[in-house]
mmCIF file of the C-alpha atoms, coordinates in Angstrom:
data_MODEL
# 
_entry.id   MODEL 
# 
loop_
_atom_site.group_PDB 
_atom_site.id 
_atom_site.type_symbol 
_atom_site.label_atom_id 
_atom_site.label_alt_id 
_atom_site.label_comp_id 
_atom_site.label_asym_id 
_atom_site.label_entity_id 
_atom_site.label_seq_id 
_atom_site.pdbx_PDB_ins_code 
_atom_site.Cartn_x 
_atom_site.Cartn_y 
_atom_site.Cartn_z 
_atom_site.occupancy 
_atom_site.B_iso_or_equiv 
_atom_site.pdbx_formal_charge 
_atom_site.auth_seq_id 
_atom_site.auth_comp_id 
_atom_site.auth_asym_id 
_atom_site.auth_atom_id 
_atom_site.pdbx_PDB_model_num 
ATOM 1   C CA . MET A 1 1   ? 11.262  -4.782  6.687   1.00 0.00 ? 1   MET A CA 1 
ATOM 2   C CA . GLN A 1 2   ? 11.470  -0.926  5.457   1.00 0.00 ? 2   GLN A CA 1 
ATOM 3   C CA . ALA A 1 3   ? 12.640  -2.171  2.035   1.00 0.00 ? 3   ALA A CA 1 
ATOM 4   C CA . VAL A 1 4   ? 9.504   -4.541  1.514   1.00 0.00 ? 4   VAL A CA 1 
ATOM 5   C CA . TYR A 1 5   ? 7.110   -1.625  3.018   1.00 0.00 ? 5   TYR A CA 1 
ATOM 6   C CA . ASN A 1 6   ? 8.613   0.599   0.515   1.00 0.00 ? 6   ASN A CA 1 
ATOM 7   C CA . TYR A 1 7   ? 8.204   -1.603  -2.669  1.00 0.00 ? 7   TYR A CA 1 
ATOM 8   C CA . PHE A 1 8   ? 4.582   -2.132  -2.117  1.00 0.00 ? 8   PHE A CA 1 
ATOM 9   C CA . TYR A 1 9   ? 3.488   1.360   -0.372  1.00 0.00 ? 9   TYR A CA 1 
ATOM 10  C CA . GLY A 1 10  ? 4.770   3.435   -3.215  1.00 0.00 ? 10  GLY A CA 1 
ATOM 11  C CA . GLU A 1 11  ? 2.507   5.130   -5.962  1.00 0.00 ? 11  GLU A CA 1 
ATOM 12  C CA . GLU A 1 12  ? 4.455   3.438   -8.663  1.00 0.00 ? 12  GLU A CA 1 
ATOM 13  C CA . ALA A 1 13  ? 6.822   0.477   -8.297  1.00 0.00 ? 13  ALA A CA 1 
ATOM 14  C CA . SER A 1 14  ? 9.567   0.117   -11.034 1.00 0.00 ? 14  SER A CA 1 
ATOM 15  C CA . THR A 1 15  ? 9.417   -3.274  -12.718 1.00 0.00 ? 15  THR A CA 1 
ATOM 16  C CA . ASP A 1 16  ? 11.437  -5.012  -15.302 1.00 0.00 ? 16  ASP A CA 1 
ATOM 17  C CA . ARG A 1 17  ? 8.379   -5.908  -17.420 1.00 0.00 ? 17  ARG A CA 1 
ATOM 18  C CA . GLU A 1 18  ? 7.786   -4.183  -21.036 1.00 0.00 ? 18  GLU A CA 1 
ATOM 19  C CA . TYR A 1 19  ? 4.468   -2.702  -19.617 1.00 0.00 ? 19  TYR A CA 1 
ATOM 20  C CA . GLY A 1 20  ? 6.826   -0.222  -17.798 1.00 0.00 ? 20  GLY A CA 1 
ATOM 21  C CA . LYS A 1 21  ? 5.749   1.175   -14.159 1.00 0.00 ? 21  LYS A CA 1 
ATOM 22  C CA . LEU A 1 22  ? 2.767   -0.396  -12.494 1.00 0.00 ? 22  LEU A CA 1 
ATOM 23  C CA . ASN A 1 23  ? 1.378   0.173   -9.088  1.00 0.00 ? 23  ASN A CA 1 
ATOM 24  C CA . LEU A 1 24  ? 2.205   -2.915  -7.177  1.00 0.00 ? 24  LEU A CA 1 
ATOM 25  C CA . THR A 1 25  ? 0.580   -2.886  -3.797  1.00 0.00 ? 25  THR A CA 1 
ATOM 26  C CA . SER A 1 26  ? -1.144  -5.339  -1.362  1.00 0.00 ? 26  SER A CA 1 
ATOM 27  C CA . HIS A 1 27  ? -3.680  -4.807  1.127   1.00 0.00 ? 27  HIS A CA 1 
ATOM 28  C CA . TYR A 1 28  ? -1.803  -6.206  3.836   1.00 0.00 ? 28  TYR A CA 1 
ATOM 29  C CA . LEU A 1 29  ? 1.957   -6.415  4.821   1.00 0.00 ? 29  LEU A CA 1 
ATOM 30  C CA . VAL A 1 30  ? 3.062   -8.820  7.713   1.00 0.00 ? 30  VAL A CA 1 
ATOM 31  C CA . ASP A 1 31  ? 6.236   -8.328  9.338   1.00 0.00 ? 31  ASP A CA 1 
ATOM 32  C CA . ARG A 1 32  ? 8.419   -11.051 10.772  1.00 0.00 ? 32  ARG A CA 1 
ATOM 33  C CA . ASP A 1 33  ? 7.429   -10.359 14.261  1.00 0.00 ? 33  ASP A CA 1 
ATOM 34  C CA . GLY A 1 34  ? 3.853   -10.431 13.110  1.00 0.00 ? 34  GLY A CA 1 
ATOM 35  C CA . THR A 1 35  ? 2.997   -6.642  13.077  1.00 0.00 ? 35  THR A CA 1 
ATOM 36  C CA . ILE A 1 36  ? 0.323   -6.086  10.528  1.00 0.00 ? 36  ILE A CA 1 
ATOM 37  C CA . TYR A 1 37  ? 0.321   -3.035  8.263   1.00 0.00 ? 37  TYR A CA 1 
ATOM 38  C CA . GLN A 1 38  ? -2.956  -2.208  6.158   1.00 0.00 ? 38  GLN A CA 1 
ATOM 39  C CA . LEU A 1 39  ? -1.352  -0.557  3.073   1.00 0.00 ? 39  LEU A CA 1 
ATOM 40  C CA . THR A 1 40  ? -4.785  0.000   1.374   1.00 0.00 ? 40  THR A CA 1 
ATOM 41  C CA . PRO A 1 41  ? -8.250  -0.383  2.163   1.00 0.00 ? 41  PRO A CA 1 
ATOM 42  C CA . GLU A 1 42  ? -9.795  -3.677  1.624   1.00 0.00 ? 42  GLU A CA 1 
ATOM 43  C CA . THR A 1 43  ? -12.127 -2.281  -1.119  1.00 0.00 ? 43  THR A CA 1 
ATOM 44  C CA . ASN A 1 44  ? -9.316  -1.093  -3.427  1.00 0.00 ? 44  ASN A CA 1 
ATOM 45  C CA . LEU A 1 45  ? -8.421  -3.165  -6.193  1.00 0.00 ? 45  LEU A CA 1 
ATOM 46  C CA . ASN A 1 46  ? -4.645  -3.749  -6.002  1.00 0.00 ? 46  ASN A CA 1 
ATOM 47  C CA . ARG A 1 47  ? -2.171  -5.541  -8.428  1.00 0.00 ? 47  ARG A CA 1 
ATOM 48  C CA . HIS A 1 48  ? -0.546  -7.992  -6.341  1.00 0.00 ? 48  HIS A CA 1 
ATOM 49  C CA . ALA A 1 49  ? -1.584  -11.194 -8.073  1.00 0.00 ? 49  ALA A CA 1 
ATOM 50  C CA . ILE A 1 50  ? -1.741  -11.380 -11.709 1.00 0.00 ? 50  ILE A CA 1 
ATOM 51  C CA . GLY A 1 51  ? -5.027  -12.756 -12.904 1.00 0.00 ? 51  GLY A CA 1 
ATOM 52  C CA . LEU A 1 52  ? -6.663  -12.471 -9.361  1.00 0.00 ? 52  LEU A CA 1 
ATOM 53  C CA . ASN A 1 53  ? -6.663  -8.721  -8.664  1.00 0.00 ? 53  ASN A CA 1 
ATOM 54  C CA . TRP A 1 54  ? -10.217 -8.386  -9.795  1.00 0.00 ? 54  TRP A CA 1 
ATOM 55  C CA . CYS A 1 55  ? -11.318 -10.764 -6.958  1.00 0.00 ? 55  CYS A CA 1 
ATOM 56  C CA . SER A 1 56  ? -8.857  -10.867 -4.301  1.00 0.00 ? 56  SER A CA 1 
ATOM 57  C CA . ILE A 1 57  ? -7.561  -9.153  -0.968  1.00 0.00 ? 57  ILE A CA 1 
ATOM 58  C CA . GLY A 1 58  ? -3.891  -9.571  -0.803  1.00 0.00 ? 58  GLY A CA 1 
ATOM 59  C CA . ILE A 1 59  ? -1.577  -10.568 2.005   1.00 0.00 ? 59  ILE A CA 1 
ATOM 60  C CA . GLU A 1 60  ? 2.147   -10.178 1.774   1.00 0.00 ? 60  GLU A CA 1 
ATOM 61  C CA . ASN A 1 61  ? 4.625   -11.643 4.174   1.00 0.00 ? 61  ASN A CA 1 
ATOM 62  C CA . VAL A 1 62  ? 8.190   -10.308 4.671   1.00 0.00 ? 62  VAL A CA 1 
ATOM 63  C CA . GLY A 1 63  ? 10.431  -13.368 4.076   1.00 0.00 ? 63  GLY A CA 1 
ATOM 64  C CA . GLY A 1 64  ? 9.636   -16.235 1.839   1.00 0.00 ? 64  GLY A CA 1 
ATOM 65  C CA . VAL A 1 65  ? 12.104  -14.934 -0.805  1.00 0.00 ? 65  VAL A CA 1 
ATOM 66  C CA . ASN A 1 66  ? 12.998  -17.329 -3.570  1.00 0.00 ? 66  ASN A CA 1 
ATOM 67  C CA . GLY A 1 67  ? 10.579  -20.073 -2.256  1.00 0.00 ? 67  GLY A CA 1 
ATOM 68  C CA . ASN A 1 68  ? 12.401  -20.107 1.205   1.00 0.00 ? 68  ASN A CA 1 
ATOM 69  C CA . GLN A 1 69  ? 10.003  -21.480 3.751   1.00 0.00 ? 69  GLN A CA 1 
ATOM 70  C CA . ASP A 1 70  ? 11.080  -19.207 6.426   1.00 0.00 ? 70  ASP A CA 1 
ATOM 71  C CA . LEU A 1 71  ? 7.881   -17.483 7.518   1.00 0.00 ? 71  LEU A CA 1 
ATOM 72  C CA . THR A 1 72  ? 7.535   -17.168 11.246  1.00 0.00 ? 72  THR A CA 1 
ATOM 73  C CA . ASP A 1 73  ? 4.969   -18.322 13.646  1.00 0.00 ? 73  ASP A CA 1 
ATOM 74  C CA . ALA A 1 74  ? 4.027   -14.776 14.398  1.00 0.00 ? 74  ALA A CA 1 
ATOM 75  C CA . GLN A 1 75  ? 3.228   -14.407 10.848  1.00 0.00 ? 75  GLN A CA 1 
ATOM 76  C CA . LEU A 1 76  ? 1.134   -17.602 10.859  1.00 0.00 ? 76  LEU A CA 1 
ATOM 77  C CA . GLU A 1 77  ? -0.912  -16.014 13.735  1.00 0.00 ? 77  GLU A CA 1 
ATOM 78  C CA . SER A 1 78  ? -1.179  -12.695 11.962  1.00 0.00 ? 78  SER A CA 1 
ATOM 79  C CA . ASN A 1 79  ? -2.368  -14.250 8.989   1.00 0.00 ? 79  ASN A CA 1 
ATOM 80  C CA . GLU A 1 80  ? -5.223  -16.095 10.697  1.00 0.00 ? 80  GLU A CA 1 
ATOM 81  C CA . LYS A 1 81  ? -6.041  -12.947 12.543  1.00 0.00 ? 81  LYS A CA 1 
ATOM 82  C CA . ILE A 1 82  ? -6.558  -11.218 8.747   1.00 0.00 ? 82  ILE A CA 1 
ATOM 83  C CA . VAL A 1 83  ? -8.306  -14.157 7.362   1.00 0.00 ? 83  VAL A CA 1 
ATOM 84  C CA . ARG A 1 84  ? -10.742 -14.232 10.175  1.00 0.00 ? 84  ARG A CA 1 
ATOM 85  C CA . HIS A 1 85  ? -11.082 -10.394 9.871   1.00 0.00 ? 85  HIS A CA 1 
ATOM 86  C CA . LEU A 1 86  ? -12.005 -10.639 6.353   1.00 0.00 ? 86  LEU A CA 1 
ATOM 87  C CA . THR A 1 87  ? -14.272 -13.737 6.405   1.00 0.00 ? 87  THR A CA 1 
ATOM 88  C CA . SER A 1 88  ? -16.410 -12.062 9.318   1.00 0.00 ? 88  SER A CA 1 
ATOM 89  C CA . ASN A 1 89  ? -16.719 -8.523  7.371   1.00 0.00 ? 89  ASN A CA 1 
ATOM 90  C CA . TYR A 1 90  ? -17.056 -10.006 4.028   1.00 0.00 ? 90  TYR A CA 1 
ATOM 91  C CA . PRO A 1 91  ? -19.174 -13.038 4.037   1.00 0.00 ? 91  PRO A CA 1 
ATOM 92  C CA . SER A 1 92  ? -19.007 -13.813 0.502   1.00 0.00 ? 92  SER A CA 1 
ATOM 93  C CA . ILE A 1 93  ? -15.224 -14.869 0.514   1.00 0.00 ? 93  ILE A CA 1 
ATOM 94  C CA . LYS A 1 94  ? -15.018 -18.292 -0.298  1.00 0.00 ? 94  LYS A CA 1 
ATOM 95  C CA . TYR A 1 95  ? -11.499 -19.098 -1.290  1.00 0.00 ? 95  TYR A CA 1 
ATOM 96  C CA . LEU A 1 96  ? -8.243  -19.131 0.427   1.00 0.00 ? 96  LEU A CA 1 
ATOM 97  C CA . LEU A 1 97  ? -4.921  -19.673 -1.637  1.00 0.00 ? 97  LEU A CA 1 
ATOM 98  C CA . GLY A 1 98  ? -1.127  -18.680 -1.748  1.00 0.00 ? 98  GLY A CA 1 
ATOM 99  C CA . HIS A 1 99  ? 0.501   -16.965 -4.798  1.00 0.00 ? 99  HIS A CA 1 
ATOM 100 C CA . TYR A 1 100 ? 2.134   -20.108 -5.839  1.00 0.00 ? 100 TYR A CA 1 
ATOM 101 C CA . GLN A 1 101 ? -1.329  -21.770 -6.360  1.00 0.00 ? 101 GLN A CA 1 
ATOM 102 C CA . GLN A 1 102 ? -2.479  -19.220 -8.856  1.00 0.00 ? 102 GLN A CA 1 
ATOM 103 C CA . ASP A 1 103 ? -2.428  -21.750 -11.698 1.00 0.00 ? 103 ASP A CA 1 
ATOM 104 C CA . ARG A 1 104 ? -5.276  -23.689 -9.772  1.00 0.00 ? 104 ARG A CA 1 
ATOM 105 C CA . THR A 1 105 ? -7.593  -20.637 -9.971  1.00 0.00 ? 105 THR A CA 1 
ATOM 106 C CA . LYS A 1 106 ? -7.436  -21.127 -13.838 1.00 0.00 ? 106 LYS A CA 1 
ATOM 107 C CA . LYS A 1 107 ? -9.154  -24.378 -13.474 1.00 0.00 ? 107 LYS A CA 1 
ATOM 108 C CA . ALA A 1 108 ? -11.616 -23.061 -11.063 1.00 0.00 ? 108 ALA A CA 1 
ATOM 109 C CA . GLY A 1 109 ? -12.848 -20.023 -13.459 1.00 0.00 ? 109 GLY A CA 1 
ATOM 110 C CA . LEU A 1 110 ? -11.238 -17.099 -11.245 1.00 0.00 ? 110 LEU A CA 1 
ATOM 111 C CA . TRP A 1 111 ? -8.418  -16.117 -13.529 1.00 0.00 ? 111 TRP A CA 1 
ATOM 112 C CA . LYS A 1 112 ? -8.882  -12.921 -15.534 1.00 0.00 ? 112 LYS A CA 1 
ATOM 113 C CA . GLU A 1 113 ? -6.103  -11.190 -17.238 1.00 0.00 ? 113 GLU A CA 1 
ATOM 114 C CA . ASN A 1 114 ? -6.346  -9.315  -20.673 1.00 0.00 ? 114 ASN A CA 1 
ATOM 115 C CA . ILE A 1 115 ? -2.631  -9.595  -21.365 1.00 0.00 ? 115 ILE A CA 1 
ATOM 116 C CA . SER A 1 116 ? -2.191  -13.351 -21.714 1.00 0.00 ? 116 SER A CA 1 
ATOM 117 C CA . GLU A 1 117 ? 1.524   -13.177 -21.539 1.00 0.00 ? 117 GLU A CA 1 
ATOM 118 C CA . TYR A 1 118 ? 1.429   -11.282 -18.587 1.00 0.00 ? 118 TYR A CA 1 
ATOM 119 C CA . TYR A 1 119 ? 2.561   -13.593 -15.559 1.00 0.00 ? 119 TYR A CA 1 
ATOM 120 C CA . ALA A 1 120 ? 4.416   -14.040 -12.727 1.00 0.00 ? 120 ALA A CA 1 
ATOM 121 C CA . ASP A 1 121 ? 5.281   -17.377 -11.077 1.00 0.00 ? 121 ASP A CA 1 
ATOM 122 C CA . LYS A 1 122 ? 5.334   -16.598 -7.351  1.00 0.00 ? 122 LYS A CA 1 
ATOM 123 C CA . PRO A 1 123 ? 6.599   -19.182 -4.981  1.00 0.00 ? 123 PRO A CA 1 
ATOM 124 C CA . ASP A 1 124 ? 5.235   -17.778 -1.736  1.00 0.00 ? 124 ASP A CA 1 
ATOM 125 C CA . PRO A 1 125 ? 4.043   -18.202 0.954   1.00 0.00 ? 125 PRO A CA 1 
ATOM 126 C CA . GLY A 1 126 ? 4.910   -22.063 0.201   1.00 0.00 ? 126 GLY A CA 1 
ATOM 127 C CA . PRO A 1 127 ? 3.262   -25.336 1.109   1.00 0.00 ? 127 PRO A CA 1 
ATOM 128 C CA . VAL A 1 128 ? 4.263   -25.571 4.641   1.00 0.00 ? 128 VAL A CA 1 
ATOM 129 C CA . PHE A 1 129 ? 2.983   -22.205 5.679   1.00 0.00 ? 129 PHE A CA 1 
ATOM 130 C CA . MET A 1 130 ? -0.360  -22.516 3.693   1.00 0.00 ? 130 MET A CA 1 
ATOM 131 C CA . GLN A 1 131 ? -1.098  -25.931 5.247   1.00 0.00 ? 131 GLN A CA 1 
ATOM 132 C CA . SER A 1 132 ? -0.381  -24.582 8.608   1.00 0.00 ? 132 SER A CA 1 
ATOM 133 C CA . LEU A 1 133 ? -2.900  -21.392 7.915   1.00 0.00 ? 133 LEU A CA 1 
ATOM 134 C CA . ILE A 1 134 ? -5.615  -23.803 6.351   1.00 0.00 ? 134 ILE A CA 1 
ATOM 135 C CA . ASN A 1 135 ? -5.270  -26.000 9.623   1.00 0.00 ? 135 ASN A CA 1 
ATOM 136 C CA . LYS A 1 136 ? -5.920  -22.958 11.654  1.00 0.00 ? 136 LYS A CA 1 
ATOM 137 C CA . VAL A 1 137 ? -8.973  -21.643 9.856   1.00 0.00 ? 137 VAL A CA 1 
ATOM 138 C CA . ASN A 1 138 ? -10.352 -24.860 9.128   1.00 0.00 ? 138 ASN A CA 1 
ATOM 139 C CA . ASP A 1 139 ? -13.519 -24.028 10.763  1.00 0.00 ? 139 ASP A CA 1 
ATOM 140 C CA . LEU A 1 140 ? -14.287 -21.244 8.119   1.00 0.00 ? 140 LEU A CA 1 
ATOM 141 C CA . LYS A 1 141 ? -14.817 -24.094 5.589   1.00 0.00 ? 141 LYS A CA 1 
ATOM 142 C CA . LEU A 1 142 ? -13.165 -21.938 2.802   1.00 0.00 ? 142 LEU A CA 1 
ATOM 143 C CA . VAL A 1 143 ? -12.429 -23.349 -0.368  1.00 0.00 ? 143 VAL A CA 1 
ATOM 144 C CA . THR A 1 144 ? -8.523  -24.364 -0.654  1.00 0.00 ? 144 THR A CA 1 
ATOM 145 C CA . PHE A 1 145 ? -6.337  -25.769 -3.435  1.00 0.00 ? 145 PHE A CA 1 
ATOM 146 C CA . PRO A 1 146 ? -3.964  -28.818 -3.251  1.00 0.00 ? 146 PRO A CA 1 
ATOM 147 C CA . ILE A 1 147 ? -1.126  -27.590 -1.271  1.00 0.00 ? 147 ILE A CA 1 
ATOM 148 C CA . ILE A 1 148 ? 1.451   -29.438 -3.604  1.00 0.00 ? 148 ILE A CA 1 
ATOM 149 C CA . GLU A 1 149 ? 1.090   -29.810 -7.332  1.00 0.00 ? 149 GLU A CA 1 
ATOM 150 C CA . PRO A 1 150 ? 0.672   -33.279 -8.328  1.00 0.00 ? 150 PRO A CA 1 
ATOM 151 C CA . SER A 1 151 ? 3.856   -34.696 -9.987  1.00 0.00 ? 151 SER A CA 1 
# 
């Protein structure tokens, strides 16, 4: 957990990209036991989802590395709490999606990135977790994207 926290909480995170050091962070980080850490205020613009930073509030979960769908039930419950908190405080929130669904936002007109080749294909949090989260907050009537890309 400490390594993940340090990665997102630092002022500058070193990257392998040609653009050098970038401030990479998320608004929330959820540990495997469900503990929620708020890393930055919800009103801050954070670099956590290329193309969506301008309009998104980021939740990262410890785990799910390399596409593993190993996030816990405690993380699911905490993600639900965060989504409910956010939609209560910001009624204009309309969308709910995982990083792995970011390509779908291009078709919805949400994607904005000035450097066209700047892209990261993130596999998290995965379709099993997203479907479970969508089911838990279904009453909020948020716009969601297909869980699995059509083949």
